[in-house]
C-alpha positions as CSV (number, residue, x, y, z in Angstrom):
1,M,125.0,49.0,25.2
2,K,122.3,46.6,26.6
3,I,120.8,44.0,24.2
4,Q,117.1,44.9,23.3
5,H,116.8,43.2,20.0
6,I,116.9,39.4,19.5
7,F,117.2,38.0,16.0
8,F,116.4,34.5,15.5
9,D,117.2,32.3,12.7
10,L,114.2,29.9,11.8
11,D,114.9,26.7,10.3
12,N,116.5,24.3,12.8
13,T,117.0,27.0,15.3
14,L,113.1,27.3,16.3
15,W,111.2,25.6,13.4
16,D,112.5,21.8,13.2
17,H,112.9,21.6,9.5
18,R,114.9,18.4,9.8
19,R,112.1,16.5,11.7
20,N,109.3,18.1,9.4
21,A,111.1,17.2,6.3
22,Y,111.6,13.8,7.4
23,L,108.1,13.1,8.1
24,T,106.8,14.9,4.9
25,I,109.2,12.8,2.6
26,K,108.3,9.7,4.4
27,E,104.5,10.3,3.7
28,L,105.4,11.0,0.0
29,F,107.6,7.9,-0.2
30,E,105.0,5.6,1.1
31,K,101.9,7.1,-0.9
32,E,103.9,6.5,-3.9
33,E,105.1,3.2,-3.0
34,I,108.8,3.8,-3.7
35,T,110.1,0.5,-1.9
36,L,107.6,-1.4,-3.9
37,K,108.4,0.1,-7.2
38,Y,112.2,0.6,-7.1
39,T,113.3,-1.5,-3.9
40,I,114.6,1.6,-2.3
41,G,114.5,1.7,1.6
42,F,113.1,4.8,2.9
43,E,116.0,5.6,5.6
44,Q,118.5,4.9,2.9
45,F,116.6,7.4,0.5
46,H,116.1,9.9,3.1
47,S,119.9,9.9,4.2
48,V,121.2,10.4,0.5
49,Y,118.4,13.2,0.1
50,H,119.5,15.0,3.3
51,G,123.1,15.1,2.1
52,I,122.4,16.3,-1.2
53,N,119.8,19.0,0.2
54,E,122.3,20.3,2.7
55,K,124.9,20.7,-0.2
56,L,122.4,22.4,-2.2
57,W,121.4,25.0,0.5
58,E,125.3,25.5,1.1
59,D,125.4,26.5,-2.6
60,I,122.5,28.9,-2.3
61,R,124.1,30.6,0.6
62,D,127.3,30.9,-1.1
63,G,125.6,32.1,-4.5
64,I,126.7,29.4,-6.7
65,I,123.1,28.3,-7.5
66,D,119.5,29.8,-7.3
67,K,116.4,28.4,-5.7
68,E,115.0,27.2,-8.9
69,Y,118.2,25.0,-9.3
70,L,117.5,23.4,-5.9
71,R,113.9,22.8,-6.5
72,K,114.9,21.0,-9.7
73,H,117.7,18.9,-8.2
74,R,117.2,17.8,-4.8
75,F,114.9,15.1,-5.6
76,Y,116.2,14.5,-8.9
77,D,119.7,14.0,-7.9
78,T,118.5,11.7,-5.0
79,F,116.4,9.4,-7.2
80,K,119.3,9.4,-9.8
81,H,121.7,8.2,-7.0
82,F,119.5,5.0,-6.7
83,N,119.4,4.7,-10.7
84,V,116.0,6.1,-11.1
85,D,116.1,8.8,-13.9
86,D,112.6,10.3,-13.8
87,E,112.1,13.9,-13.8
88,K,108.3,13.8,-13.7
89,L,108.5,12.0,-10.3
90,S,111.1,14.1,-8.8
91,M,109.1,17.2,-9.6
92,Y,106.0,15.4,-8.2
93,F,107.9,15.0,-5.0
94,E,109.3,18.6,-5.1
95,E,106.0,20.1,-5.3
96,H,104.2,18.1,-2.9
97,F,107.0,18.5,-0.5
98,L,106.7,22.2,-0.4
99,D,102.9,22.0,0.0
100,K,102.9,19.0,2.5
101,I,105.7,20.3,4.7
102,L,103.5,23.0,6.2
103,N,101.3,20.2,7.7
104,H,104.0,19.5,10.2
105,N,105.1,22.1,12.4
106,E,107.0,20.7,15.0
107,L,109.2,23.1,16.8
108,V,112.7,22.4,18.1
109,E,112.9,21.6,21.8
110,G,112.0,24.4,24.3
111,A,111.4,27.2,21.5
112,T,107.8,28.2,22.7
113,Y,109.3,28.1,26.4
114,I,112.3,30.2,25.5
115,L,110.3,32.6,23.4
116,D,107.8,33.1,26.3
117,Y,110.7,33.7,28.6
118,L,112.4,36.3,26.4
119,K,109.1,38.2,25.6
120,A,108.4,38.3,29.5
121,K,111.9,40.1,29.8
122,N,110.8,42.7,27.3
123,Y,113.1,41.9,24.6
124,I,111.9,42.6,21.1
125,L,112.2,39.3,18.8
126,H,112.8,39.1,15.1
127,I,113.2,36.4,12.5
128,I,116.0,36.6,9.8
129,S,116.0,33.5,7.6
130,N,117.6,32.2,4.7
131,G,114.4,30.5,3.4
132,F,111.9,31.3,0.9
133,Q,109.5,34.2,1.9
134,E,106.1,32.8,1.3
135,V,107.3,29.4,3.2
136,T,108.8,31.3,6.2
137,E,105.8,33.5,6.8
138,R,103.5,30.3,6.8
139,K,105.9,28.4,8.9
140,C,105.6,31.1,11.7
141,I,101.8,31.5,11.4
142,L,101.2,27.6,11.2
143,S,103.4,26.9,14.2
144,G,102.2,29.6,16.2
145,V,105.3,31.6,16.6
146,D,104.4,34.5,14.6
147,K,102.9,36.3,17.4
148,Y,106.3,36.6,19.3
149,F,107.9,38.5,16.4
150,Q,108.0,42.2,15.3
151,T,109.7,41.6,12.1
152,I,110.3,38.6,9.9
153,T,112.9,38.9,7.2
154,S,113.4,36.3,4.2
155,A,116.5,36.4,2.0
156,D,113.9,36.6,-0.9
157,A,112.9,39.8,0.1
158,V,116.4,41.5,0.1
159,G,117.6,39.2,-2.7
160,V,120.7,38.1,-0.7
161,R,121.2,35.5,2.0
162,K,123.3,35.3,5.2
163,P,126.2,35.7,5.7
164,R,126.0,38.6,3.4
165,P,125.8,41.9,5.3
166,E,123.1,43.5,3.3
167,I,120.5,41.0,4.9
168,F,121.6,42.2,8.4
169,E,121.4,45.7,7.3
170,Y,118.0,45.2,5.9
171,S,116.6,43.5,8.8
172,L,118.0,46.0,11.3
173,S,116.5,48.9,9.2
174,L,113.0,47.2,9.3
175,S,113.2,46.7,13.0
176,G,114.7,50.0,14.0
177,A,117.4,48.3,16.0
178,Q,121.2,49.1,16.1
179,K,123.9,46.4,15.8
180,E,125.0,47.4,19.2
181,N,121.8,46.6,21.0
182,S,121.1,43.4,19.0
183,I,122.0,39.9,19.0
184,L,121.5,36.9,16.7
185,I,120.8,33.2,17.7
186,G,121.4,30.7,14.8
187,D,122.5,27.1,14.0
188,D,124.6,27.8,10.9
189,W,128.2,28.5,11.5
190,I,128.8,30.4,8.3
191,A,125.4,32.0,7.6
192,D,124.7,32.9,11.2
193,V,128.1,33.0,13.3
194,T,130.6,34.2,10.5
195,G,127.6,36.5,9.0
196,A,126.8,38.3,12.2
197,Q,130.6,38.7,13.3
198,N,131.5,40.2,10.0
199,F,128.5,42.6,10.3
200,G,129.7,43.6,13.8
201,M,126.7,42.0,15.5
202,E,126.8,39.9,18.5
203,V,125.7,36.2,18.2
204,I,124.9,32.9,20.1
205,F,125.8,29.8,18.1
206,F,123.2,27.2,18.7
207,D,125.3,24.0,18.4
208,A,122.4,21.5,17.8
209,L,124.4,19.0,16.0
210,K,127.0,19.2,18.4
211,E,129.8,20.1,16.2
212,N,131.7,21.6,19.3
213,R,133.2,24.3,17.3
214,K,135.5,26.5,19.7
215,E,136.3,30.2,19.4
216,E,137.6,32.6,21.8
217,G,134.7,34.4,23.7
218,M,132.0,32.6,21.7
219,K,128.4,32.2,23.3
220,V,127.4,28.6,22.6
221,I,124.4,26.6,23.5
222,Q,123.5,23.1,22.6
223,H,119.8,23.4,23.8
224,L,117.4,26.5,23.5
225,L,116.9,26.8,27.2
226,Q,120.8,27.5,27.6
227,I,119.8,31.0,26.3
228,K,118.9,32.1,29.8
229,E,122.5,31.7,30.6
230,Y,123.2,34.8,28.2
231,L,119.8,36.8,28.3
């Protein structure tokens, strides 16, 4: 069956979460004069934060923790790494981070071009994200990509996250698509690739970090414009 529906992951596939988070944390860090108060360099702080945050998101995806745990711990654990045990400061960072990150809406290189290209070819486009619902929708609106998508599914709306089949099931029923005429494009090997494959849906792995994972017959891109090779 011919592909008609394309499901995109959002963070780090279209919306450049890594870049936007970096800029947001840098602003908070400078505003609070963290280097002056605690002699912590920003690049070092961000590097530790990034590692902790990625691990916590993996734990959320795997059902080990919930989003409240993540919100309480990502900055707290980062500061604690530098021997700053300050719950108030870390919660200040958390609250302002969620608020301010939407001031930065940089997209992954080639995102607007490829969405225009796919739309012009009459594909029906959707979002399926593991992010928080209220944030996912605002990211789409503020970055201007919401107009491309017929449906936007967030994990919160379903109560489960990719790679669980229920979120794919929910998103497909919302869109009126069938797995046979659908494809998912995402950057997370477990959530997106394994999730879609186990669900029985075709997938393109966006290998943005150049992990160079190989699998027989796997469609892989390292830049969004390479989607044109497949669709």
